[in-house]
All heavy atoms as TSV, in Angstrom:
chain	resi	resn	atom	element	x	y	z
A	1	PRO	N	N	89.419	125.839	103.350
A	1	PRO	CA	C	89.518	125.295	101.989
A	1	PRO	C	C	88.249	125.585	101.189
A	1	PRO	O	O	87.174	125.706	101.758
A	1	PRO	CB	C	89.701	123.805	102.210
A	1	PRO	CG	C	89.254	123.518	103.600
A	1	PRO	CD	C	89.381	124.802	104.352
A	2	ASP	N	N	88.401	125.688	99.904
A	2	ASP	CA	C	87.242	125.914	99.057
A	2	ASP	C	C	86.533	124.580	98.765
A	2	ASP	O	O	87.001	123.515	99.153
A	2	ASP	CB	C	87.639	126.624	97.767
A	2	ASP	CG	C	88.627	125.834	96.919
A	2	ASP	OD1	O	88.798	124.623	97.157
A	2	ASP	OD2	O	89.222	126.426	96.014
A	3	ARG	N	N	85.393	124.667	98.089
A	3	ARG	CA	C	84.586	123.467	97.825
A	3	ARG	C	C	85.352	122.415	97.026
A	3	ARG	O	O	85.214	121.224	97.258
A	3	ARG	CB	C	83.302	123.851	97.100
A	3	ARG	CG	C	82.330	124.540	97.992
A	3	ARG	CD	C	81.018	124.808	97.255
A	3	ARG	NE	N	80.327	125.878	97.939
A	3	ARG	CZ	C	80.269	127.131	97.513
A	3	ARG	NH1	N	80.830	127.471	96.369
A	3	ARG	NH2	N	79.648	128.047	98.214
A	4	GLU	N	N	86.160	122.885	96.074
A	4	GLU	CA	C	86.915	121.949	95.246
A	4	GLU	C	C	87.926	121.172	96.083
A	4	GLU	O	O	88.108	119.970	95.907
A	4	GLU	CB	C	87.625	122.684	94.104
A	4	GLU	CG	C	86.679	123.221	93.045
A	4	GLU	CD	C	85.983	124.517	93.443
A	4	GLU	OE1	O	86.470	125.217	94.370
A	4	GLU	OE2	O	84.940	124.836	92.857
A	5	ALA	N	N	88.577	121.864	97.014
A	5	ALA	CA	C	89.547	121.199	97.890
A	5	ALA	C	C	88.854	120.192	98.797
A	5	ALA	O	O	89.369	119.102	99.043
A	5	ALA	CB	C	90.309	122.229	98.719
A	6	ILE	N	N	87.677	120.562	99.290
A	6	ILE	CA	C	86.913	119.636	100.132
A	6	ILE	C	C	86.514	118.404	99.328
A	6	ILE	O	O	86.657	117.277	99.785
A	6	ILE	CB	C	85.670	120.335	100.721
A	6	ILE	CG1	C	86.102	121.400	101.724
A	6	ILE	CG2	C	84.735	119.320	101.380
A	6	ILE	CD1	C	85.000	122.318	102.182
A	7	ALA	N	N	86.044	118.622	98.110
A	7	ALA	CA	C	85.619	117.493	97.266
A	7	ALA	C	C	86.791	116.589	96.906
A	7	ALA	O	O	86.623	115.378	96.769
A	7	ALA	CB	C	84.947	118.020	96.003
A	8	ALA	N	N	87.989	117.168	96.789
A	8	ALA	CA	C	89.155	116.393	96.378
A	8	ALA	C	C	89.879	115.728	97.547
A	8	ALA	O	O	90.768	114.908	97.335
A	8	ALA	CB	C	90.137	117.295	95.633
A	9	PHE	N	N	89.477	116.048	98.776
A	9	PHE	CA	C	90.179	115.516	99.940
A	9	PHE	C	C	90.154	113.993	99.945
A	9	PHE	O	O	89.129	113.372	99.705
A	9	PHE	CB	C	89.541	116.025	101.236
A	9	PHE	CG	C	90.138	115.403	102.463
A	9	PHE	CD1	C	91.340	115.849	102.973
A	9	PHE	CD2	C	89.505	114.337	103.091
A	9	PHE	CE1	C	91.899	115.262	104.098
A	9	PHE	CE2	C	90.052	113.749	104.224
A	9	PHE	CZ	C	91.253	114.209	104.724
A	10	GLN	N	N	91.313	113.416	100.198
A	10	GLN	CA	C	91.432	111.966	100.339
A	10	GLN	C	C	92.384	111.672	101.483
A	10	GLN	O	O	93.312	112.438	101.744
A	10	GLN	CB	C	91.983	111.340	99.061
A	10	GLN	CG	C	91.045	111.444	97.887
A	10	GLN	CD	C	91.607	110.720	96.678
A	10	GLN	OE1	O	92.692	110.152	96.705
A	10	GLN	NE2	N	90.865	110.726	95.597
A	11	LEU	N	N	92.145	110.571	102.149
A	11	LEU	CA	C	93.065	110.139	103.189
A	11	LEU	C	C	94.389	109.758	102.548
A	11	LEU	O	O	94.439	109.337	101.385
A	11	LEU	CB	C	92.489	108.942	103.939
A	11	LEU	CG	C	91.194	109.188	104.713
A	11	LEU	CD1	C	90.677	107.875	105.284
A	11	LEU	CD2	C	91.411	110.200	105.823
A	12	SER	N	N	95.448	109.886	103.315
A	12	SER	CA	C	96.764	109.517	102.798
A	12	SER	C	C	96.811	108.014	102.514
A	12	SER	O	O	96.074	107.238	103.139
A	12	SER	CB	C	97.848	109.875	103.806
A	12	SER	OG	O	97.759	109.019	104.933
A	13	PRO	N	N	97.660	107.593	101.594
A	13	PRO	CA	C	97.798	106.156	101.333
A	13	PRO	C	C	98.158	105.366	102.597
A	13	PRO	O	O	97.682	104.251	102.783
A	13	PRO	CB	C	98.914	106.085	100.294
A	13	PRO	CG	C	98.829	107.397	99.581
A	13	PRO	CD	C	98.444	108.393	100.644
A	14	ALA	N	N	98.962	105.958	103.471
A	14	ALA	CA	C	99.334	105.273	104.713
A	14	ALA	C	C	98.114	105.068	105.609
A	14	ALA	O	O	97.964	103.999	106.222
A	14	ALA	CB	C	100.402	106.076	105.454
A	15	THR	N	N	97.237	106.057	105.656
A	15	THR	CA	C	96.025	105.931	106.477
A	15	THR	C	C	95.092	104.882	105.901
A	15	THR	O	O	94.540	104.061	106.629
A	15	THR	CB	C	95.313	107.290	106.604
A	15	THR	OG1	O	96.213	108.229	107.200
A	15	THR	CG2	C	94.061	107.182	107.448
A	16	VAL	N	N	94.921	104.892	104.589
A	16	VAL	CA	C	94.070	103.896	103.932
A	16	VAL	C	C	94.622	102.496	104.197
A	16	VAL	O	O	93.866	101.566	104.514
A	16	VAL	CB	C	93.961	104.183	102.420
A	16	VAL	CG1	C	93.263	103.047	101.689
A	16	VAL	CG2	C	93.230	105.499	102.183
A	17	SER	N	N	95.920	102.346	104.105
A	17	SER	CA	C	96.551	101.055	104.363
A	17	SER	C	C	96.310	100.610	105.804
A	17	SER	O	O	96.009	99.439	106.062
A	17	SER	CB	C	98.052	101.158	104.074
A	17	SER	OG	O	98.697	99.952	104.366
A	18	ARG	N	N	96.434	101.542	106.734
A	18	ARG	CA	C	96.220	101.210	108.149
A	18	ARG	C	C	94.771	100.787	108.394
A	18	ARG	O	O	94.517	99.813	109.117
A	18	ARG	CB	C	96.575	102.413	109.030
A	18	ARG	CG	C	96.334	102.205	110.497
A	18	ARG	CD	C	97.221	101.128	111.079
A	18	ARG	NE	N	96.982	101.007	112.519
A	18	ARG	CZ	C	97.209	99.930	113.230
A	18	ARG	NH1	N	97.739	98.861	112.662
A	18	ARG	NH2	N	96.961	99.899	114.510
A	19	VAL	N	N	93.817	101.487	107.802
A	19	VAL	CA	C	92.412	101.125	107.979
A	19	VAL	C	C	92.157	99.730	107.406
A	19	VAL	O	O	91.467	98.912	108.038
A	19	VAL	CB	C	91.479	102.174	107.330
A	19	VAL	CG1	C	90.046	101.682	107.275
A	19	VAL	CG2	C	91.559	103.496	108.102
A	20	ARG	N	N	92.737	99.437	106.261
A	20	ARG	CA	C	92.584	98.088	105.681
A	20	ARG	C	C	93.155	97.025	106.611
A	20	ARG	O	O	92.557	95.968	106.800
A	20	ARG	CB	C	93.253	98.016	104.314
A	20	ARG	CG	C	92.481	98.728	103.247
A	20	ARG	CD	C	93.097	98.536	101.886
A	20	ARG	NE	N	92.311	99.254	100.900
A	20	ARG	CZ	C	92.821	99.896	99.863
A	20	ARG	NH1	N	94.129	99.882	99.656
A	20	ARG	NH2	N	92.048	100.532	99.023
A	21	GLU	N	N	94.319	97.330	107.177
A	21	GLU	CA	C	94.943	96.402	108.116
A	21	GLU	C	C	94.032	96.161	109.327
A	21	GLU	O	O	93.839	95.016	109.751
A	21	GLU	CB	C	96.284	96.985	108.580
A	21	GLU	CG	C	96.999	96.159	109.618
A	21	GLU	CD	C	98.249	96.861	110.141
A	21	GLU	OE1	O	98.793	97.753	109.449
A	21	GLU	OE2	O	98.686	96.511	111.249
A	22	LEU	N	N	93.470	97.231	109.857
A	22	LEU	CA	C	92.579	97.098	111.014
A	22	LEU	C	C	91.315	96.305	110.662
A	22	LEU	O	O	90.854	95.481	111.454
A	22	LEU	CB	C	92.203	98.487	111.554
A	22	LEU	CG	C	93.346	99.284	112.179
A	22	LEU	CD1	C	92.898	100.716	112.478
A	22	LEU	CD2	C	93.878	98.605	113.426
A	23	LEU	N	N	90.781	96.542	109.477
A	23	LEU	CA	C	89.585	95.806	109.055
A	23	LEU	C	C	89.882	94.312	108.896
A	23	LEU	O	O	89.053	93.469	109.263
A	23	LEU	CB	C	89.036	96.387	107.750
A	23	LEU	CG	C	88.377	97.754	107.873
A	23	LEU	CD1	C	88.093	98.343	106.492
A	23	LEU	CD2	C	87.101	97.676	108.703
A	24	LEU	N	N	91.058	93.996	108.362
A	24	LEU	CA	C	91.446	92.589	108.225
A	24	LEU	C	C	91.589	91.930	109.599
A	24	LEU	O	O	91.140	90.796	109.810
A	24	LEU	CB	C	92.752	92.465	107.442
A	24	LEU	CG	C	92.656	92.717	105.944
A	24	LEU	CD1	C	94.044	92.775	105.320
A	24	LEU	CD2	C	91.809	91.643	105.279
A	25	LYS	N	N	92.203	92.656	110.532
A	25	LYS	CA	C	92.360	92.117	111.883
A	25	LYS	C	C	91.007	91.935	112.552
A	25	LYS	O	O	90.786	90.961	113.268
A	25	LYS	CB	C	93.256	93.038	112.719
A	25	LYS	CG	C	94.720	92.985	112.296
A	25	LYS	CD	C	95.582	93.874	113.153
A	25	LYS	CE	C	95.954	93.106	114.407
A	25	LYS	NZ	N	96.975	93.810	115.205
A	26	LYS	N	N	90.092	92.876	112.289
A	26	LYS	CA	C	88.744	92.757	112.869
A	26	LYS	C	C	88.053	91.520	112.306
A	26	LYS	O	O	87.426	90.757	113.053
A	26	LYS	CB	C	87.922	94.014	112.593
A	26	LYS	CG	C	86.563	93.974	113.254
A	26	LYS	CD	C	85.853	95.292	113.172
A	26	LYS	CE	C	84.550	95.174	113.931
A	26	LYS	NZ	N	84.089	96.449	114.424
A	27	SER	N	N	88.168	91.310	111.014
A	27	SER	CA	C	87.561	90.130	110.387
A	27	SER	C	C	88.153	88.839	110.931
A	27	SER	O	O	87.449	87.836	111.070
A	27	SER	CB	C	87.763	90.172	108.871
A	27	SER	OG	O	87.036	91.227	108.304
A	28	ALA	N	N	89.446	88.866	111.239
A	28	ALA	CA	C	90.118	87.678	111.759
A	28	ALA	C	C	89.894	87.492	113.255
A	28	ALA	O	O	90.272	86.460	113.817
A	28	ALA	CB	C	91.615	87.774	111.470
A	29	GLY	N	N	89.313	88.515	113.897
A	29	GLY	CA	C	89.073	88.425	115.333
A	29	GLY	C	C	90.311	88.681	116.172
A	29	GLY	O	O	90.368	88.263	117.332
A	30	THR	N	N	91.285	89.374	115.602
A	30	THR	CA	C	92.539	89.615	116.329
A	30	THR	C	C	92.760	91.094	116.668
A	30	THR	O	O	93.854	91.492	117.040
A	30	THR	CB	C	93.739	89.106	115.511
A	30	THR	OG1	O	93.768	89.783	114.244
A	30	THR	CG2	C	93.656	87.595	115.292
A	31	LEU	N	N	91.725	91.883	116.558
A	31	LEU	CA	C	91.819	93.312	116.829
A	31	LEU	C	C	91.894	93.560	118.333
A	31	LEU	O	O	91.092	93.029	119.098
A	31	LEU	CB	C	90.575	94.007	116.249
A	31	LEU	CG	C	90.613	95.492	115.987
A	31	LEU	CD1	C	91.644	95.837	114.922
A	31	LEU	CD2	C	89.244	95.982	115.541
A	32	THR	N	N	92.865	94.373	118.764
A	32	THR	CA	C	92.964	94.716	120.182
A	32	THR	C	C	91.961	95.820	120.503
A	32	THR	O	O	91.395	96.452	119.597
A	32	THR	CB	C	94.371	95.222	120.536
A	32	THR	OG1	O	94.585	96.473	119.866
A	32	THR	CG2	C	95.450	94.221	120.157
A	33	ALA	N	N	91.762	96.084	121.774
A	33	ALA	CA	C	90.845	97.153	122.194
A	33	ALA	C	C	91.329	98.504	121.666
A	33	ALA	O	O	90.523	99.333	121.211
A	33	ALA	CB	C	90.722	97.178	123.711
A	34	GLU	N	N	92.628	98.728	121.709
A	34	GLU	CA	C	93.185	99.992	121.216
A	34	GLU	C	C	92.968	100.128	119.709
A	34	GLU	O	O	92.640	101.210	119.207
A	34	GLU	CB	C	94.680	100.089	121.542
A	34	GLU	CG	C	94.984	100.212	123.017
A	34	GLU	CD	C	95.012	98.866	123.744
A	34	GLU	OE1	O	94.998	97.788	123.087
A	34	GLU	OE2	O	95.024	98.890	124.987
A	35	GLU	N	N	93.172	99.037	118.998
A	35	GLU	CA	C	92.960	99.065	117.547
A	35	GLU	C	C	91.484	99.249	117.218
A	35	GLU	O	O	91.145	99.936	116.249
A	35	GLU	CB	C	93.501	97.787	116.916
A	35	GLU	CG	C	95.014	97.713	116.943
A	35	GLU	CD	C	95.543	96.353	116.548
A	35	GLU	OE1	O	94.849	95.327	116.790
A	35	GLU	OE2	O	96.655	96.293	116.003
A	36	ASP	N	N	90.620	98.657	118.008
A	36	ASP	CA	C	89.183	98.829	117.806
A	36	ASP	C	C	88.805	100.297	117.960
A	36	ASP	O	O	88.025	100.829	117.166
A	36	ASP	CB	C	88.398	97.960	118.787
A	36	ASP	CG	C	86.922	97.922	118.460
A	36	ASP	OD1	O	86.566	97.693	117.276
A	36	ASP	OD2	O	86.119	98.123	119.390
A	37	GLU	N	N	89.377	100.960	118.954
A	37	GLU	CA	C	89.126	102.393	119.162
A	37	GLU	C	C	89.671	103.201	117.992
A	37	GLU	O	O	89.018	104.131	117.514
A	37	GLU	CB	C	89.761	102.854	120.475
A	37	GLU	CG	C	89.596	104.332	120.748
A	37	GLU	CD	C	88.157	104.805	120.877
A	37	GLU	OE1	O	87.290	104.005	121.271
A	37	GLU	OE2	O	87.895	105.983	120.578
A	38	GLU	N	N	90.851	102.851	117.509
A	38	GLU	CA	C	91.436	103.533	116.357
A	38	GLU	C	C	90.540	103.384	115.130
A	38	GLU	O	O	90.291	104.352	114.398
A	38	GLU	CB	C	92.819	102.951	116.073
A	38	GLU	CG	C	93.555	103.606	114.933
A	38	GLU	CD	C	94.908	102.976	114.653
A	38	GLU	OE1	O	95.342	102.070	115.405
A	38	GLU	OE2	O	95.536	103.389	113.666
A	39	LEU	N	N	90.033	102.183	114.918
A	39	LEU	CA	C	89.146	101.933	113.785
A	39	LEU	C	C	87.860	102.734	113.922
A	39	LEU	O	O	87.362	103.314	112.948
A	39	LEU	CB	C	88.846	100.437	113.670
A	39	LEU	CG	C	88.042	99.993	112.462
A	39	LEU	CD1	C	88.709	100.395	111.152
A	39	LEU	CD2	C	87.834	98.481	112.504
A	40	GLU	N	N	87.315	102.818	115.125
A	40	GLU	CA	C	86.098	103.602	115.355
A	40	GLU	C	C	86.354	105.081	115.081
A	40	GLU	O	O	85.510	105.764	114.501
A	40	GLU	CB	C	85.592	103.408	116.785
A	40	GLU	CG	C	84.340	104.193	117.111
A	40	GLU	CD	C	83.170	103.955	116.169
A	40	GLU	OE1	O	82.990	102.835	115.670
A	40	GLU	OE2	O	82.404	104.921	115.921
A	41	GLN	N	N	87.508	105.578	115.472
A	41	GLN	CA	C	87.849	106.977	115.199
A	41	GLN	C	C	87.950	107.230	113.702
A	41	GLN	O	O	87.514	108.275	113.206
A	41	GLN	CB	C	89.145	107.361	115.908
A	41	GLN	CG	C	88.987	107.474	117.410
A	41	GLN	CD	C	90.298	107.742	118.114
A	41	GLN	OE1	O	91.358	107.848	117.489
A	41	GLN	NE2	N	90.250	107.850	119.426
A	42	CYS	N	N	88.497	106.288	112.973
A	42	CYS	CA	C	88.574	106.409	111.516
A	42	CYS	C	C	87.174	106.428	110.907
A	42	CYS	O	O	86.906	107.197	109.974
A	42	CYS	CB	C	89.395	105.272	110.916
A	42	CYS	SG	S	91.158	105.379	111.269
A	43	ALA	N	N	86.289	105.607	111.425
A	43	ALA	CA	C	84.910	105.574	110.937
A	43	ALA	C	C	84.215	106.905	111.220
A	43	ALA	O	O	83.474	107.425	110.374
A	43	ALA	CB	C	84.146	104.422	111.574
A	44	GLN	N	N	84.456	107.479	112.391
A	44	GLN	CA	C	83.868	108.774	112.722
A	44	GLN	C	C	84.398	109.861	111.791
A	44	GLN	O	O	83.641	110.720	111.328
A	44	GLN	CB	C	84.156	109.135	114.172
A	44	GLN	CG	C	83.366	108.312	115.160
A	44	GLN	CD	C	83.720	108.641	116.609
A	44	GLN	OE1	O	84.508	109.529	116.884
A	44	GLN	NE2	N	83.123	107.906	117.534
A	45	LEU	N	N	85.693	109.817	111.508
A	45	LEU	CA	C	86.282	110.773	110.579
A	45	LEU	C	C	85.650	110.635	109.194
A	45	LEU	O	O	85.320	111.635	108.552
A	45	LEU	CB	C	87.795	110.569	110.494
A	45	LEU	CG	C	88.523	111.444	109.468
A	45	LEU	CD1	C	88.376	112.919	109.794
A	45	LEU	CD2	C	89.988	111.050	109.394
A	46	ASP	N	N	85.450	109.403	108.751
A	46	ASP	CA	C	84.827	109.169	107.447
A	46	ASP	C	C	83.417	109.752	107.402
A	46	ASP	O	O	83.041	110.395	106.421
A	46	ASP	CB	C	84.796	107.669	107.136
A	46	ASP	CG	C	84.167	107.388	105.793
A	46	ASP	OD1	O	84.696	107.869	104.768
A	46	ASP	OD2	O	83.118	106.708	105.761
A	47	ARG	N	N	82.652	109.546	108.470
A	47	ARG	CA	C	81.287	110.106	108.511
A	47	ARG	C	C	81.319	111.628	108.475
A	47	ARG	O	O	80.511	112.258	107.788
A	47	ARG	CB	C	80.549	109.604	109.746
A	47	ARG	CG	C	80.173	108.124	109.671
A	47	ARG	CD	C	79.259	107.689	110.801
A	47	ARG	NE	N	79.923	107.667	112.091
A	47	ARG	CZ	C	80.561	106.623	112.606
A	47	ARG	NH1	N	80.631	105.493	111.920
A	47	ARG	NH2	N	81.128	106.684	113.785
A	48	LEU	N	N	82.258	112.231	109.197
A	48	LEU	CA	C	82.378	113.684	109.231
A	48	LEU	C	C	82.757	114.232	107.856
A	48	LEU	O	O	82.157	115.197	107.373
A	48	LEU	CB	C	83.408	114.101	110.277
A	48	LEU	CG	C	83.652	115.595	110.419
A	48	LEU	CD1	C	82.383	116.319	110.845
A	48	LEU	CD2	C	84.758	115.848	111.432
A	49	VAL	N	N	83.736	113.623	107.214
A	49	VAL	CA	C	84.154	114.074	105.886
A	49	VAL	C	C	83.004	113.918	104.888
A	49	VAL	O	O	82.762	114.804	104.063
A	49	VAL	CB	C	85.417	113.316	105.413
A	49	VAL	CG1	C	85.705	113.570	103.936
A	49	VAL	CG2	C	86.608	113.711	106.270
A	50	THR	N	N	82.265	112.831	104.980
A	50	THR	CA	C	81.118	112.616	104.093
A	50	THR	C	C	80.076	113.709	104.287
A	50	THR	O	O	79.528	114.252	103.317
A	50	THR	CB	C	80.498	111.229	104.340
A	50	THR	OG1	O	81.489	110.231	104.056
A	50	THR	CG2	C	79.278	110.993	103.475
A	51	LEU	N	N	79.810	114.061	105.528
A	51	LEU	CA	C	78.844	115.122	105.829
A	51	LEU	C	C	79.321	116.461	105.280
A	51	LEU	O	O	78.551	117.195	104.650
A	51	LEU	CB	C	78.622	115.211	107.343
A	51	LEU	CG	C	77.698	116.319	107.820
A	51	LEU	CD1	C	76.285	116.120	107.289
A	51	LEU	CD2	C	77.688	116.374	109.339
A	52	ILE	N	N	80.578	116.788	105.488
A	52	ILE	CA	C	81.123	118.056	105.001
A	52	ILE	C	C	81.059	118.123	103.478
A	52	ILE	O	O	80.669	119.140	102.894
A	52	ILE	CB	C	82.571	118.254	105.501
A	52	ILE	CG1	C	82.560	118.486	107.016
A	52	ILE	CG2	C	83.258	119.410	104.774
A	52	ILE	CD1	C	83.921	118.430	107.661
A	53	ARG	N	N	81.412	117.027	102.824
A	53	ARG	CA	C	81.338	116.991	101.355
A	53	ARG	C	C	79.903	117.179	100.866
A	53	ARG	O	O	79.653	117.883	99.896
A	53	ARG	CB	C	81.872	115.657	100.830
A	53	ARG	CG	C	83.348	115.574	100.797
A	53	ARG	CD	C	83.760	114.252	100.205
A	53	ARG	NE	N	85.197	114.153	100.092
A	53	ARG	CZ	C	85.848	113.033	99.948
A	53	ARG	NH1	N	85.194	111.893	99.883
A	53	ARG	NH2	N	87.149	113.031	99.864
A	54	SER	N	N	78.976	116.519	101.534
A	54	SER	CA	C	77.570	116.631	101.153
A	54	SER	C	C	77.088	118.074	101.259
A	54	SER	O	O	76.426	118.597	100.354
A	54	SER	CB	C	76.724	115.711	102.038
A	54	SER	OG	O	75.358	115.882	101.771
A	55	ARG	N	N	77.439	118.718	102.344
A	55	ARG	CA	C	77.031	120.119	102.524
A	55	ARG	C	C	77.703	121.025	101.507
A	55	ARG	O	O	77.083	121.962	101.002
A	55	ARG	CB	C	77.319	120.577	103.941
A	55	ARG	CG	C	76.368	119.925	104.918
A	55	ARG	CD	C	76.450	120.525	106.276
A	55	ARG	NE	N	75.472	119.866	107.147
A	55	ARG	CZ	C	75.462	119.987	108.438
A	55	ARG	NH1	N	76.362	120.729	109.052
A	55	ARG	NH2	N	74.553	119.363	109.159
A	56	ALA	N	N	78.952	120.770	101.196
A	56	ALA	CA	C	79.654	121.568	100.192
A	56	ALA	C	C	78.984	121.406	98.829
A	56	ALA	O	O	78.804	122.375	98.092
A	56	ALA	CB	C	81.124	121.176	100.123
A	57	ARG	N	N	78.594	120.169	98.488
A	57	ARG	CA	C	77.903	119.920	97.219
A	57	ARG	C	C	76.554	120.637	97.179
A	57	ARG	O	O	76.181	121.231	96.172
A	57	ARG	CB	C	77.688	118.423	97.003
A	57	ARG	CG	C	78.820	117.766	96.281
A	57	ARG	CD	C	78.479	116.335	95.892
A	57	ARG	NE	N	79.457	115.468	96.538
A	57	ARG	CZ	C	79.219	114.637	97.532
A	57	ARG	NH1	N	78.020	114.475	98.000
A	57	ARG	NH2	N	80.182	113.928	98.064
A	58	GLN	N	N	75.812	120.581	98.295
A	58	GLN	CA	C	74.517	121.252	98.365
A	58	GLN	C	C	74.677	122.758	98.173
A	58	GLN	O	O	73.900	123.380	97.457
A	58	GLN	CB	C	73.828	120.967	99.693
A	58	GLN	CG	C	73.316	119.558	99.823
A	58	GLN	CD	C	72.779	119.255	101.213
A	58	GLN	OE1	O	72.974	120.017	102.163
A	58	GLN	NE2	N	72.106	118.123	101.358
A	59	GLN	N	N	75.688	123.349	98.794
A	59	GLN	CA	C	75.927	124.771	98.658
A	59	GLN	C	C	76.324	125.109	97.214
A	59	GLN	O	O	75.889	126.105	96.672
A	59	GLN	CB	C	77.016	125.231	99.619
A	59	GLN	CG	C	76.544	125.266	101.054
A	59	GLN	CD	C	77.649	125.696	102.006
A	59	GLN	OE1	O	78.803	125.828	101.622
A	59	GLN	NE2	N	77.286	125.857	103.266
A	60	ALA	N	N	77.132	124.258	96.614
A	60	ALA	CA	C	77.553	124.493	95.231
A	60	ALA	C	C	76.352	124.433	94.292
A	60	ALA	O	O	76.214	125.255	93.395
A	60	ALA	CB	C	78.609	123.470	94.810
A	61	GLN	N	N	75.463	123.495	94.519
A	61	GLN	CA	C	74.270	123.379	93.682
A	61	GLN	C	C	73.344	124.568	93.898
A	61	GLN	O	O	72.736	125.067	92.961
A	61	GLN	CB	C	73.536	122.064	93.963
A	61	GLN	CG	C	74.284	120.862	93.468
A	61	GLN	CD	C	73.630	119.538	93.886
A	61	GLN	OE1	O	72.706	119.529	94.684
A	61	GLN	NE2	N	74.149	118.446	93.355
A	62	GLY	N	N	73.258	125.035	95.125
A	62	GLY	CA	C	72.436	126.208	95.425
A	62	GLY	C	C	72.968	127.451	94.763
A	62	GLY	O	O	72.213	128.286	94.269
A	63	ASN	N	N	74.290	127.579	94.687
A	63	ASN	CA	C	74.897	128.742	94.053
A	63	ASN	C	C	74.741	128.705	92.535
A	63	ASN	O	O	74.706	129.725	91.887
A	63	ASN	CB	C	76.387	128.839	94.409
A	63	ASN	CG	C	76.597	129.253	95.848
A	63	ASN	OD1	O	75.706	129.806	96.494
A	63	ASN	ND2	N	77.784	128.982	96.373
A	64	LYS	N	N	74.652	127.518	91.953
A	64	LYS	CA	C	74.468	127.411	90.501
A	64	LYS	C	C	73.096	127.912	90.099
A	64	LYS	O	O	72.919	128.411	89.002
A	64	LYS	CB	C	74.659	125.972	90.031
A	64	LYS	CG	C	76.098	125.521	90.057
A	64	LYS	CD	C	76.219	124.097	89.590
A	64	LYS	CE	C	77.661	123.631	89.678
A	64	LYS	NZ	N	77.813	122.244	89.263
A	65	GLY	N	N	72.130	127.736	90.984
A	65	GLY	CA	C	70.760	128.169	90.659
A	65	GLY	C	C	70.547	129.648	90.886
A	65	GLY	O	O	69.531	130.194	90.499
A	66	ALA	N	N	71.517	130.342	91.464
A	66	ALA	CA	C	71.361	131.765	91.765
A	66	ALA	C	C	71.720	132.633	90.594
A	66	ALA	O	O	72.323	132.297	89.663
A	66	ALA	CB	C	72.250	132.141	92.945
């Protein structure tokens, strides 16, 4: 994908809804071990996407100065 596609990437509404559900369960103390692992995987994905976006932005800014 190009930089614009990377910048525009968003999780599906169903995924966002699921993460919200897991966060609510975590706050209520009712999260299962499997759900906790699922939530951690979502957090890792978020960190990875954030890193990729940051690098894409840095490259785009570097190309503007060329």
